Every structure is written in structure tokens, then in C-alpha cells.
C-alpha positions in Angstrom: 3.5 -14.0 -5.1 3.1 -11.7 -2.2 -0.4 -11.1 -0.6 -1.0 -7.6 0.7 -2.5 -7.9 4.2 -3.9 -4.5 5.0 -4.6 -5.5 8.6 -1.0 -6.3 9.2 0.2 -3.2 7.4 -2.0 -1.0 9.6 -1.4 -2.9 12.8 0.7 -1.0 15.3 0.6 2.3 13.6 -0.1 4.9 16.2 1.2 8.1 14.6 0.1 9.9 11.4 2.5 8.9 8.6 3.5 5.5 9.9 1.1 3.6 7.6 2.1 5.7 4.6 5.8 5.1 5.3 5.2 1.3 5.5 3.3 1.2 2.3 5.8 3.3 0.5 8.6 1.1 1.6 6.7 -1.9 0.3 6.1 -0.2 -3.0 9.9 0.5 -3.4 10.7 -3.2 -2.8 8.1 -4.2 -5.4 9.4 -1.7 -7.9 13.0 -3.0 -7.5 12.1 -6.6 -8.2 10.7 -7.8 -11.5 9.8 -11.1 -10.0 7.2 -10.0 -7.4 3.5 -10.5 -8.1 1.4 -8.5 -5.6 -2.0 -10.0 -4.8 -4.5 -7.7 -3.2 -7.5 -9.6 -2.0 -10.6 -7.5 -1.3 -9.1 -4.6 -3.2 -12.0 -2.4 -2.2 -10.7 -2.3 1.4 -7.8 -0.1 0.2 -10.1 2.8 0.0 -9.8 4.5 3.4 -7.3 2.0 4.7 -4.8 3.7 7.0 -6.4 7.1 6.5 -6.3 9.4 9.4 -6.8 13.2 9.6 -4.4 14.7 7.1 -3.2 11.3 6.0 -3.4 9.5 2.6 -5.2 6.2 2.3 -3.8 3.1 0.6 -5.7 3.6 -2.6 -4.3 7.1 -3.2 -0.7 5.8 -2.5 -1.0 3.0 -5.0 -2.9 5.0 -7.7 0.1 6.8 -9.2 2.1 3.5 -9.6 -0.9 1.9 -11.2 -1.4 4.8 -13.6 2.3 4.7 -14.6 2.2 1.0 -15.2 4.7 0.2 -12.4 2.0 -2.0 -10.8 -0.4 -4.1 -12.9 
């Protein structure tokens, strides 16, 4: 079981795209393993998390994987 800590994921990101890159790498790791359970506490905090001008927030990064059933 892995708990997604949005604060740690966003921490230290200064440039546009750094947050998205971190989250995408995390998603790839999760997809490659059938044994990972991702726990997202306070899931509503994903909306707007990591968003900057011209950037995608966490909810929009996770939405396609959820829609395809890659995350449940």
C-alpha cells in the first residue's frame, strides 16, 4: 500500500512541468506492478494540485488512467 502525499510530490518543484513529470513517473511505476495499492487520502486535494499557468493539475493527469481502469 502506497499513500500518495501530494505535499511531498509538489515540494521542491520550481519549474512548470516538474510536478507533472513526477506524477507521470509515479503512474508508470504503479502500472508496471500488479501488487501496488495506491491510497489517496483527501482525494479532493488533487483538483488544482501542482497546477501552474499552462500546467495540468493532478486530477487531470490521473483521470485517463482511472477511465481506462488502469487505476481503481
